[in-house]
N, C-alpha and C positions, 0 to 999 in steps of 0.2 A: 774737297769731296762732299757730295750731297749727303745730308743727314736724314735719317728716318725720324719722324716725329709721331707722337701718339695723341689723338684727340679722343678721350674717353667718352665725351658727350655725343660725338658723332659715330663712335665705335669704329674708328679707322686708324690705321697706321699709314703714314703718307710721306711723300718726298716732294718738296717744292724746289723750283729753280727760279730765283728772283721773284718770289711771290706767286708763281704759276704752279698749280698742281700738275705734277708730271707722272706720279705713280701713287697708287693706293691699294691697300688690302683692307677690306671691311669684314666685320664679323657681327654676329648676333649672339646674345647671351641667353642660354637656356636656363642656366642657374649660375650661381656665383663661381663655381669651379668648372664650368663647361661652356666653351665658346665654339661657335660654328663659323669657320672661315667661308664666307659666301661669295666673295668677289675679289678679283685681282685685276688691276688696270695699270698699263704703262702707256703713256703717250707715244704714238708711233714714231715721233722724232727722237725718242730716247730709248727705243728698243735695242736689245743686243748689248746693253751695258751692265747687265746683271742687277738692275734695280729691283726686279721682282724677287730675285734670290736674296737680296739685301733685306727686303721687307719680310720675307719668310723667316730668315734667321733671327730677325729682331722679334717677330711674333713668338717664335719658339722660345727665345730667351725670356721674354716677358712671361710666357706661360710657366716656364720652369721656376722663375723667381716668385710667382704668385700662386703656385700649386694649382694650375689650371690645366685641364685636358682639352684637346682640340679635336674637332670633327672637320676634316677637310671636305667641303662640299664643292667648291669651285674646281674646275679641271686643273688649274695650275697647282693649287695646294695638294690635290689628290696625287698628282704626278710627283711632287716633291716628297710626299710621305712614302710613295712606292719606291723611289730611287735613293732615298737618304735614310739608311737604317739608324743613323744617329738621332733622328727625330722620333723614333719609336716610343721613347719614354713619355712623350706628351700627347700621344695619340689616344683618343678614347676608344 
């Protein structure tokens, strides 16, 4: 199974397949406890496999562990927060 990785310097959570970037969710930091999810990407050859959902759940877990609130700016993240009430605790 493909694993989500986190690159804090690049402000991204991402998934690679044999060294190739196939999915990512990027964020900007407005303050230490508030991140804006601004972009979600999944390579067209990997769509439909739940990779974006995997990224989202990892970001939410990270936010919970680090007491961070999230602002979903990109359309995918917005939709996730609208349809998954279990994410409400980390929404700003």
